[in-house]
C-alpha positions as CSV (number, residue, x, y, z in Angstrom):
1,X,33.2,17.0,-13.6
2,X,29.9,17.5,-11.9
3,X,28.2,14.6,-10.2
4,X,26.1,12.4,-12.3
5,X,22.4,13.2,-11.8
6,X,19.9,10.3,-11.7
7,X,16.1,10.6,-12.1
8,X,14.3,7.7,-10.4
9,X,10.5,7.2,-10.7
10,X,8.6,5.2,-8.1
11,X,11.3,6.1,-5.6
12,X,9.2,6.2,-2.5
13,X,9.4,2.4,-1.7
14,X,10.7,-1.0,-2.9
15,X,13.1,-1.3,-5.8
16,X,13.1,2.4,-6.5
17,X,14.1,3.4,-3.0
18,X,16.8,0.7,-2.9
19,X,18.2,1.9,-6.2
20,X,18.3,5.4,-5.0
21,X,20.4,4.3,-2.0
22,X,22.9,2.6,-4.3
23,X,23.2,5.5,-6.7
24,X,23.6,7.9,-3.7
25,X,26.3,5.7,-2.2
26,X,28.2,6.1,-5.5
27,X,27.8,9.9,-5.1
28,X,25.2,10.4,-7.8
29,X,22.9,13.4,-7.2
30,X,19.2,12.4,-7.4
31,X,15.8,13.5,-8.6
32,X,13.2,11.4,-6.8
33,X,9.7,11.1,-8.3
34,X,6.6,9.5,-6.8
35,X,3.2,10.4,-5.6
36,X,4.0,10.2,-1.9
37,X,5.9,13.4,-1.2
38,X,6.3,12.8,2.5
39,X,8.1,9.5,1.9
40,X,10.3,11.1,-0.8
41,X,11.3,13.9,1.6
42,X,12.2,11.4,4.3
43,X,14.3,9.5,1.8
44,X,16.0,12.6,0.5
45,X,16.9,13.7,4.0
46,X,18.4,10.3,4.7
47,X,20.5,10.2,1.5
48,X,21.7,13.7,1.8
49,X,22.7,13.2,5.4
50,X,24.4,9.8,4.8
51,X,26.1,10.5,1.4
52,X,26.2,14.2,1.0
53,X,24.5,14.2,-2.4
54,X,22.0,16.7,-3.7
55,X,18.4,15.3,-3.8
56,X,15.5,17.0,-5.5
57,X,12.0,15.8,-4.8
58,X,9.2,16.0,-7.4
59,X,5.8,14.7,-6.3
60,X,4.0,13.5,-9.5
61,X,1.4,10.9,-10.4
62,X,2.6,9.3,-13.6
63,X,-0.9,8.1,-14.4
64,X,-1.4,11.7,-15.4
65,X,-0.4,12.0,-19.1
66,X,1.0,15.5,-18.5
67,X,3.3,14.4,-15.7
68,X,6.4,13.5,-17.8
69,X,6.3,16.9,-19.6
70,X,5.9,18.7,-16.3
71,X,8.9,16.9,-14.8
72,X,11.0,17.7,-17.8
73,X,10.0,21.4,-17.9
74,X,10.7,21.8,-14.2
75,X,14.1,20.3,-14.5
76,X,14.9,22.4,-17.5
77,X,13.8,25.5,-15.7
78,X,15.9,24.6,-12.7
79,X,18.9,23.8,-15.0
80,X,19.1,20.3,-13.7
81,X,20.8,18.0,-16.3
82,X,19.7,14.4,-16.1
83,X,22.4,11.8,-17.0
84,X,20.5,8.6,-16.1
85,X,16.8,7.8,-16.0
86,X,15.5,4.9,-13.9
87,X,12.0,4.1,-15.0
88,X,10.9,2.1,-12.0
89,X,7.3,3.3,-11.4
90,X,4.7,0.6,-12.0
91,X,1.9,-1.4,-10.6
92,X,-0.3,-4.4,-11.2
93,X,-3.6,-5.7,-9.9
94,X,-4.9,-9.3,-9.9
95,X,-8.2,-9.9,-11.7
96,X,-9.6,-10.5,-15.1
97,X,-9.8,-7.9,-17.9
98,X,-13.6,-8.1,-17.9
99,X,-13.9,-7.5,-14.1
100,X,-11.2,-5.0,-13.2
101,X,-12.0,-1.3,-13.4
102,X,-11.3,0.1,-16.9
103,X,-9.7,3.3,-15.8
104,X,-7.5,1.3,-13.4
105,X,-6.2,-0.9,-16.2
106,X,-5.6,2.1,-18.5
107,X,-3.7,3.9,-15.8
108,X,-1.6,0.7,-15.5
109,X,-0.7,1.0,-19.2
110,X,0.0,4.7,-18.7
111,X,2.3,4.3,-15.8
112,X,4.0,1.0,-16.7
113,X,4.5,1.7,-20.5
114,X,3.5,5.1,-21.7
115,X,5.2,7.3,-19.1
116,X,8.3,5.1,-19.3
117,X,8.4,5.7,-23.0
118,X,7.7,9.4,-22.6
119,X,10.4,10.0,-20.1
120,X,12.9,8.1,-22.1
121,X,12.1,10.1,-25.2
122,X,12.4,13.4,-23.3
123,X,15.8,12.7,-21.7
124,X,17.6,10.3,-24.1
125,X,18.5,12.9,-26.8
126,X,20.5,15.0,-24.3
127,X,22.4,11.9,-23.3
128,X,23.2,11.1,-26.9
129,X,24.3,14.7,-27.5
130,X,26.6,14.6,-24.5
131,X,27.8,11.1,-25.3
132,X,27.1,9.8,-21.8
133,X,24.2,8.5,-19.7
134,X,21.8,5.6,-19.4
135,X,18.3,4.3,-19.2
136,X,17.5,1.6,-16.6
137,X,14.0,0.3,-17.1
138,X,12.5,-1.9,-14.4
139,X,10.6,-4.7,-16.1
140,X,9.7,-8.1,-14.8
141,X,10.1,-11.8,-15.4
142,X,6.4,-11.4,-16.3
143,X,7.5,-9.8,-19.5
144,X,8.6,-13.2,-20.9
145,X,5.1,-14.7,-21.0
146,X,1.4,-13.9,-21.0
147,X,-0.3,-13.7,-17.6
148,X,-3.9,-14.6,-17.2
149,X,-5.5,-12.7,-14.2
150,X,-2.7,-10.2,-14.5
151,X,-3.1,-9.7,-18.3
152,X,-2.4,-6.0,-18.5
153,X,0.5,-6.0,-16.1
154,X,2.2,-8.9,-17.9
155,X,1.6,-7.2,-21.3
156,X,3.1,-3.9,-20.1
157,X,6.2,-5.7,-18.9
158,X,6.5,-7.5,-22.2
159,X,6.5,-4.0,-23.7
160,X,9.2,-2.8,-21.4
161,X,11.4,-5.7,-22.2
162,X,11.0,-5.4,-26.0
163,X,11.3,-1.6,-25.9
164,X,14.5,-1.8,-23.9
165,X,16.1,-4.4,-26.1
166,X,15.3,-2.4,-29.2
167,X,16.6,0.8,-27.6
168,X,19.9,-0.9,-26.8
169,X,20.4,-1.6,-30.5
170,X,19.5,1.9,-31.5
171,X,21.9,3.5,-29.1
172,X,25.3,2.6,-30.4
173,X,27.5,4.7,-27.9
174,X,28.9,2.2,-25.3
175,X,29.0,5.1,-22.8
176,X,25.2,5.2,-22.8
177,X,23.9,2.1,-20.9
178,X,20.5,0.7,-21.7
179,X,19.3,-2.0,-19.3
180,X,16.1,-3.8,-18.4
181,X,16.0,-5.2,-14.9
182,X,13.6,-8.2,-15.0
183,X,13.1,-9.7,-11.6
184,X,10.7,-12.3,-10.5
185,X,8.5,-11.7,-7.4
186,X,10.3,-9.4,-4.9
187,X,9.6,-8.9,-1.3
188,X,8.2,-5.3,-1.5
189,X,4.8,-3.5,-1.2
190,X,3.9,-4.7,-4.7
191,X,2.7,-8.2,-3.6
192,X,0.3,-6.8,-1.0
193,X,-1.0,-4.0,-3.3
194,X,-1.5,-6.4,-6.2
195,X,-3.2,-9.0,-4.0
196,X,-0.5,-11.6,-4.9
197,X,1.0,-12.2,-1.5
198,X,-0.8,-15.5,-1.1
199,X,-0.4,-16.7,-4.7
200,X,1.6,-19.7,-5.7
201,X,3.8,-17.4,-7.7
202,X,5.0,-15.6,-4.7
203,X,5.3,-18.7,-2.6
204,X,7.7,-20.5,-4.9
205,X,10.0,-17.7,-6.1
206,X,10.0,-14.7,-3.8
207,X,13.3,-12.9,-3.6
208,X,14.6,-10.2,-1.1
209,X,14.8,-6.8,-2.6
210,X,18.4,-6.0,-1.7
211,X,20.1,-8.7,-3.9
212,X,17.7,-8.0,-6.7
213,X,18.5,-4.3,-6.7
214,X,22.3,-4.9,-6.4
215,X,22.2,-7.2,-9.4
216,X,20.2,-4.7,-11.4
217,X,22.5,-1.8,-10.4
218,X,25.7,-3.7,-11.2
219,X,24.3,-5.1,-14.4
220,X,23.4,-1.5,-15.5
221,X,26.9,-0.2,-14.7
222,X,28.4,-3.1,-16.7
223,X,26.1,-2.3,-19.7
224,X,24.1,-5.5,-19.6
225,X,20.9,-5.2,-21.6
226,X,18.8,-7.7,-19.6
227,X,19.4,-8.5,-15.9
228,X,17.4,-11.4,-14.4
229,X,18.4,-11.8,-10.7
230,X,18.3,-15.4,-9.3
231,X,19.4,-18.6,-10.8
232,X,16.0,-20.2,-10.7
233,X,14.4,-17.1,-12.3
234,X,17.0,-17.2,-15.1
235,X,15.7,-20.6,-16.2
236,X,12.1,-19.3,-16.9
237,X,12.8,-17.5,-20.2
238,X,14.9,-20.5,-21.4
239,X,12.1,-23.0,-20.6
240,X,9.5,-20.8,-22.2
241,X,11.2,-21.1,-25.6
242,X,10.7,-24.9,-25.6
243,X,7.2,-25.0,-24.0
244,X,4.0,-24.8,-26.0
245,X,2.4,-21.4,-25.6
246,X,-0.8,-23.0,-24.6
247,X,0.9,-24.7,-21.7
248,X,2.8,-21.5,-20.7
249,X,-0.5,-19.7,-20.4
250,X,-2.0,-22.4,-18.2
251,X,1.0,-22.5,-15.9
252,X,1.0,-18.7,-15.5
253,X,-2.7,-18.8,-14.7
254,X,-2.2,-21.3,-12.0
255,X,0.7,-19.4,-10.5
256,X,-1.2,-16.1,-10.5
257,X,-4.4,-17.4,-9.0
258,X,-3.6,-20.2,-6.5
């Protein structure tokens, strides 16, 4: 049987890069997608040299609505079968809806939710036909509550969580794994790029990327639908069920802005 082939978006850094390393260590061939081609080529060279797997690099910006179709058509043309899709690409920016640039916010929806849905729809039918495969969506603990000053980001992650859970019920074959990795703040480039490094949220619950990724990878392989790394982080969804929504919003606002 040929090696499993895994498509990973947002693979040039952070969680995407670390997931690529774990899949490669298990001898999965890879298709790495991100905007920064130089970083992807560097990672591809490292993984090929270390693990002997085949790695294809596709430089695409998923804020472009045409990108998922272009990725699919290129792989179809090259006769590359995708067994697992890791929808990891995503970004967030601190600020109010009224103040943040409109296009920037719409691009956030496109990358975090629309492209994720698009890629899932393109590749999932083939998995169902073959009776094997998986979708690993990288969501966030943010998906369990609204997030003032990160409203669009939190909302897109709520979509990812809901979408993944529904998908897991639709796909009945146990050989097709459907998982949402929902970490809290992780020590990656995300904190700096989203202007959250100094926020109370990052100060009270920041996790290293390696254990987060390991938990997500192992959870996916075991067929878990939701994976929340960290004991403290796992308490958040539970507490949210018993806390008035008005208070949840205020707590999230404080964590995001102070």
